[in-house]
TIMAR-695452 format. One record per residue: residue number from 1; x, y, z of N, C-alpha, C in turn. Coordinates in nm, 3 decimals, always signed. Atoms other than C-alpha are relative to their C-alpha. Last residue first. Example, Ala and Ser with C-alpha at 12.3 -4.5 7.8 and 13.67 -1.06 7.14 Angstrom:
// TIMAR-695452
[r 2; [-0.082; -0.119; -0.006]; [+1.367; -0.106; +0.714]; [-0.077; +0.109; +0.073]]
[r 1; [+0.089; -0.119; +0.000]; [+1.230; -0.450; +0.780]; [+0.090; +0.120; +0.000]]
// end
This chain:
// TIMAR-695452
[r 110; [+0.010; +0.044; -0.058]; [+0.250; +0.845; +1.602]; [+0.121; -0.120; +0.026]]
[r 109; [-0.021; +0.199; +0.051]; [+0.283; +1.078; +1.445]; [+0.011; -0.098; +0.066]]
[r 108; [+0.183; -0.012; -0.039]; [+0.237; +1.473; +1.608]; [-0.037; -0.136; -0.073]]
[r 107; [+0.038; +0.005; -0.109]; [+0.574; +1.597; +1.454]; [-0.142; -0.089; +0.008]]
[r 106; [+0.012; -0.102; -0.014]; [+0.694; +1.410; +1.149]; [-0.094; +0.047; +0.159]]
[r 105; [-0.090; -0.108; -0.120]; [+0.883; +1.103; +1.198]; [-0.019; +0.178; -0.025]]
[r 104; [+0.015; +0.100; -0.105]; [+0.627; +0.863; +0.997]; [+0.076; +0.109; +0.129]]
[r 103; [+0.167; -0.010; -0.058]; [+0.636; +1.109; +0.709]; [-0.011; -0.080; +0.095]]
[r 102; [-0.065; -0.221; -0.063]; [+1.067; +1.144; +0.687]; [-0.246; +0.011; +0.013]]
[r 101; [-0.036; -0.026; -0.157]; [+0.997; +0.721; +0.684]; [+0.042; +0.168; +0.080]]
[r 100; [+0.076; +0.013; -0.135]; [+0.738; +0.737; +0.468]; [+0.071; -0.027; +0.079]]
[r 99; [+0.047; -0.094; +0.000]; [+0.930; +0.944; +0.182]; [-0.096; -0.070; +0.143]]
[r 98; [-0.072; -0.110; -0.115]; [+1.261; +0.726; +0.269]; [-0.077; +0.074; -0.033]]
[r 97; [-0.057; +0.009; -0.163]; [+1.082; +0.416; +0.183]; [+0.011; +0.131; +0.094]]
[r 96; [+0.165; +0.028; +0.001]; [+0.953; +0.578; -0.174]; [-0.004; -0.091; +0.177]]
[r 95; [+0.072; -0.114; -0.011]; [+1.306; +0.655; -0.266]; [-0.174; +0.080; +0.099]]
[r 94; [-0.041; -0.163; -0.110]; [+1.442; +0.431; -0.169]; [-0.088; +0.051; -0.020]]
[r 93; [+0.060; +0.030; -0.138]; [+1.191; +0.207; -0.372]; [+0.079; +0.070; +0.067]]
[r 92; [-0.070; +0.113; -0.014]; [+1.334; +0.432; -0.685]; [-0.052; -0.104; +0.159]]
[r 91; [-0.037; -0.026; -0.074]; [+1.034; +0.701; -0.856]; [+0.092; -0.155; +0.095]]
[r 90; [-0.176; -0.049; +0.084]; [+0.895; +0.623; -1.173]; [+0.037; +0.067; +0.143]]
[r 89; [+0.016; -0.093; -0.056]; [+0.543; +0.541; -0.996]; [+0.110; +0.085; +0.020]]
[r 88; [+0.051; -0.063; +0.144]; [+0.555; +0.218; -1.270]; [+0.007; +0.158; +0.131]]
[r 87; [-0.046; -0.065; +0.082]; [+0.765; +0.083; -1.014]; [-0.041; +0.082; -0.149]]
[r 86; [-0.097; -0.089; -0.055]; [+0.587; +0.047; -0.754]; [+0.083; +0.007; -0.085]]
[r 85; [-0.100; +0.049; -0.103]; [+0.324; -0.215; -0.950]; [+0.060; +0.137; +0.086]]
[r 84; [+0.022; +0.128; -0.033]; [-0.006; -0.112; -1.151]; [+0.114; -0.088; +0.101]]
[r 83; [-0.088; +0.141; -0.038]; [-0.009; +0.221; -1.161]; [+0.010; -0.102; +0.029]]
[r 82; [-0.019; +0.128; +0.107]; [-0.284; +0.433; -1.285]; [+0.093; -0.105; +0.018]]
[r 81; [+0.125; +0.059; -0.030]; [-0.292; +0.693; -1.002]; [-0.060; -0.124; -0.099]]
[r 80; [+0.028; +0.046; +0.068]; [+0.029; +0.863; -1.060]; [-0.095; -0.131; -0.005]]
[r 79; [+0.184; +0.055; +0.073]; [+0.018; +1.136; -0.928]; [-0.027; -0.133; -0.064]]
[r 78; [+0.008; +0.068; +0.074]; [+0.337; +1.047; -0.687]; [-0.149; +0.081; -0.053]]
[r 77; [+0.032; -0.121; +0.082]; [+0.406; +1.327; -0.406]; [-0.021; -0.074; -0.140]]
[r 76; [-0.102; +0.021; +0.122]; [+0.550; +1.008; -0.216]; [+0.007; +0.149; -0.089]]
[r 75; [-0.137; -0.068; -0.063]; [+0.352; +1.108; +0.102]; [+0.157; -0.090; -0.171]]
[r 74; [-0.006; -0.133; -0.017]; [+0.010; +1.159; -0.151]; [+0.186; +0.000; +0.113]]
[r 73; [+0.020; -0.006; +0.101]; [+0.036; +0.823; -0.348]; [+0.049; +0.173; +0.065]]
[r 72; [-0.059; +0.055; +0.059]; [+0.051; +0.606; -0.043]; [+0.098; +0.136; -0.086]]
[r 71; [-0.069; +0.012; -0.074]; [-0.217; +0.763; +0.165]; [+0.122; +0.050; -0.093]]
[r 70; [-0.042; -0.112; -0.022]; [-0.364; +0.777; -0.128]; [+0.057; +0.026; +0.057]]
[r 69; [-0.071; -0.050; +0.077]; [-0.296; +0.405; -0.172]; [-0.005; +0.137; -0.098]]
[r 68; [-0.143; +0.025; -0.009]; [-0.413; +0.367; +0.169]; [+0.109; +0.023; -0.122]]
[r 67; [-0.049; -0.066; -0.061]; [-0.724; +0.487; +0.089]; [+0.139; -0.018; +0.021]]
[r 66; [-0.020; -0.159; +0.093]; [-0.797; +0.315; -0.214]; [+0.062; +0.089; +0.124]]
[r 65; [-0.173; -0.037; +0.138]; [-0.672; -0.002; -0.060]; [-0.012; +0.158; -0.046]]
[r 64; [-0.129; -0.001; -0.058]; [-0.912; +0.097; +0.292]; [+0.080; -0.031; -0.107]]
[r 63; [-0.072; -0.118; -0.047]; [-1.204; +0.144; +0.036]; [+0.080; +0.004; +0.063]]
[r 62; [-0.028; -0.074; +0.071]; [-1.204; -0.150; -0.065]; [+0.048; +0.081; -0.016]]
[r 61; [-0.172; -0.004; +0.060]; [-1.224; -0.296; +0.209]; [+0.031; +0.037; -0.071]]
[r 60; [-0.148; -0.111; -0.054]; [-1.512; -0.099; +0.329]; [+0.108; -0.040; -0.030]]
[r 59; [-0.004; -0.147; +0.025]; [-1.708; -0.233; +0.017]; [+0.145; +0.100; +0.066]]
[r 58; [+0.072; -0.071; -0.047]; [-1.667; -0.615; +0.084]; [+0.022; +0.169; -0.023]]
[r 57; [+0.046; -0.122; -0.098]; [-1.450; -0.807; -0.051]; [-0.104; +0.082; +0.024]]
[r 56; [+0.085; -0.070; +0.010]; [-1.525; -1.123; -0.292]; [-0.059; +0.108; +0.153]]
[r 55; [+0.053; -0.072; +0.157]; [-1.227; -1.271; -0.438]; [-0.133; -0.008; +0.050]]
[r 54; [+0.155; -0.113; -0.038]; [-1.034; -1.258; -0.100]; [+0.011; -0.028; -0.118]]
[r 53; [+0.048; +0.032; -0.065]; [-0.759; -1.585; -0.069]; [-0.149; +0.069; -0.020]]
[r 52; [+0.148; +0.093; +0.029]; [-0.647; -1.551; -0.389]; [-0.060; -0.050; +0.079]]
[r 51; [+0.028; +0.141; -0.004]; [-0.287; -1.450; -0.289]; [-0.090; -0.091; -0.048]]
[r 50; [-0.172; +0.054; +0.157]; [-0.243; -1.103; -0.448]; [-0.024; -0.161; +0.062]]
[r 49; [+0.007; +0.008; +0.188]; [-0.632; -1.037; -0.291]; [+0.148; -0.013; -0.032]]
[r 48; [+0.162; +0.167; +0.016]; [-0.541; -1.210; +0.114]; [+0.015; +0.025; -0.160]]
[r 47; [-0.050; +0.104; -0.027]; [-0.216; -0.964; +0.074]; [-0.113; -0.124; +0.009]]
[r 46; [-0.063; +0.052; +0.114]; [-0.399; -0.674; -0.004]; [+0.061; -0.120; -0.055]]
[r 45; [+0.032; +0.054; +0.117]; [-0.637; -0.730; +0.245]; [+0.082; +0.021; -0.077]]
[r 44; [-0.004; +0.113; -0.043]; [-0.350; -0.742; +0.507]; [-0.121; -0.008; -0.169]]
[r 43; [-0.041; +0.053; +0.006]; [-0.237; -0.405; +0.397]; [+0.003; -0.168; -0.030]]
[r 42; [+0.007; +0.027; +0.158]; [-0.557; -0.270; +0.366]; [+0.121; -0.069; -0.015]]
[r 41; [+0.138; +0.072; +0.087]; [-0.611; -0.339; +0.737]; [+0.041; +0.026; -0.178]]
[r 40; [-0.016; +0.142; +0.028]; [-0.256; -0.216; +0.833]; [-0.162; -0.099; -0.013]]
[r 39; [+0.017; +0.054; +0.114]; [-0.290; +0.184; +0.698]; [-0.041; -0.239; +0.061]]
[r 38; [+0.179; -0.035; +0.074]; [-0.266; +0.327; +0.998]; [-0.085; -0.027; -0.114]]
[r 37; [+0.159; -0.019; -0.069]; [-0.020; +0.117; +1.121]; [-0.135; +0.093; -0.007]]
[r 36; [+0.002; +0.150; +0.041]; [+0.202; +0.103; +0.788]; [-0.122; -0.020; +0.142]]
[r 35; [+0.101; -0.017; +0.200]; [+0.137; +0.520; +0.739]; [+0.030; -0.176; +0.005]]
[r 34; [+0.173; -0.075; -0.019]; [+0.205; +0.573; +1.173]; [-0.053; -0.070; -0.158]]
[r 33; [+0.068; -0.144; +0.068]; [+0.497; +0.358; +1.183]; [-0.084; +0.038; +0.012]]
[r 32; [+0.036; -0.038; -0.185]; [+0.579; -0.014; +1.419]; [-0.022; +0.164; -0.039]]
[r 31; [+0.159; +0.119; -0.014]; [+0.602; -0.229; +1.076]; [-0.055; +0.103; +0.071]]
[r 30; [+0.096; -0.153; +0.051]; [+0.872; +0.078; +0.930]; [-0.135; -0.087; +0.043]]
[r 29; [+0.021; -0.110; -0.084]; [+1.156; -0.077; +1.180]; [-0.168; +0.060; -0.096]]
[r 28; [+0.162; +0.006; -0.034]; [+1.084; -0.327; +0.876]; [-0.001; +0.047; +0.178]]
[r 27; [+0.028; -0.068; -0.121]; [+1.308; -0.196; +0.695]; [-0.105; -0.024; +0.071]]
[r 26; [-0.108; -0.033; +0.010]; [+1.475; -0.381; +0.382]; [-0.025; +0.108; +0.113]]
[r 25; [-0.171; +0.061; +0.045]; [+1.334; -0.718; +0.349]; [+0.081; +0.127; +0.043]]
[r 24; [-0.041; +0.072; -0.062]; [+0.971; -0.602; +0.529]; [+0.167; -0.070; +0.017]]
[r 23; [-0.002; -0.071; -0.090]; [+0.941; -0.270; +0.413]; [+0.020; -0.137; +0.105]]
[r 22; [-0.163; -0.048; +0.006]; [+0.997; -0.430; +0.056]; [+0.037; +0.063; +0.170]]
[r 21; [-0.111; +0.110; +0.016]; [+0.776; -0.725; +0.098]; [+0.100; +0.075; +0.051]]
[r 20; [-0.039; +0.081; -0.115]; [+0.474; -0.442; +0.266]; [+0.098; -0.131; +0.009]]
[r 19; [-0.050; -0.096; -0.104]; [+0.545; -0.238; -0.050]; [+0.020; -0.098; +0.154]]
[r 18; [-0.128; -0.014; +0.020]; [+0.481; -0.520; -0.263]; [+0.117; +0.098; +0.098]]
[r 17; [-0.113; +0.130; -0.050]; [+0.198; -0.617; -0.101]; [+0.115; +0.037; -0.080]]
[r 16; [+0.063; +0.046; -0.154]; [-0.002; -0.253; -0.125]; [+0.134; -0.132; +0.008]]
[r 15; [-0.089; -0.172; -0.046]; [+0.127; -0.213; -0.486]; [-0.007; +0.015; +0.108]]
[r 14; [-0.097; +0.023; +0.012]; [-0.026; -0.564; -0.585]; [+0.090; +0.098; +0.028]]
[r 13; [-0.073; +0.063; -0.114]; [-0.331; -0.427; -0.391]; [+0.143; -0.111; -0.021]]
[r 12; [-0.079; -0.070; -0.139]; [-0.352; -0.127; -0.580]; [+0.017; -0.055; +0.128]]
[r 11; [-0.104; -0.088; +0.000]; [-0.337; -0.308; -0.909]; [+0.067; +0.058; +0.136]]
[r 10; [-0.098; +0.097; -0.064]; [-0.583; -0.565; -0.726]; [+0.104; +0.070; -0.094]]
[r 9; [+0.031; +0.048; -0.153]; [-0.844; -0.267; -0.658]; [+0.081; -0.096; -0.011]]
[r 8; [-0.047; -0.087; -0.093]; [-0.856; -0.119; -0.984]; [+0.075; -0.064; +0.140]]
[r 7; [-0.094; -0.007; +0.042]; [-0.919; -0.465; -1.191]; [+0.103; +0.145; +0.132]]
[r 6; [+0.024; -0.087; +0.106]; [-1.244; -0.463; -0.985]; [+0.124; -0.029; -0.011]]
[r 5; [-0.096; -0.093; -0.058]; [-1.229; -0.787; -0.731]; [-0.006; +0.075; -0.157]]
[r 4; [+0.127; -0.083; -0.011]; [-1.577; -1.005; -0.782]; [+0.102; +0.168; +0.037]]
[r 3; [-0.031; -0.067; -0.071]; [-1.269; -1.334; -0.871]; [-0.153; +0.167; -0.008]]
[r 2; [-0.023; -0.128; +0.019]; [-1.406; -1.622; -0.954]; [+0.014; +0.108; +0.083]]
[r 1; [+0.111; -0.053; -0.088]; [-1.273; -1.955; -0.870]; [+0.018; +0.107; -0.039]]
// end
């Protein structure tokens, strides 16, 4: 089956799916945090793209991936827009998870 998903969105999906796997394994309480809940649809889309279930996405789905990546880049202070995996961020997985937890704990976050 041919995929109509741009390479950039495939990379974003890989990163978000990796992040979701890390949250599941190491810090499942983060599924209740603001970062995850505000980007929940992007995480679901990323999982479907990675598994091959989704091959013909709607534009708004790709925009959800873009927004989630922008959020991740902002939270981690990473300027690595060309990343293809979490390792490409140049910081440890533990640092990424800690950055998200600190963001989730900011006043005004749910």
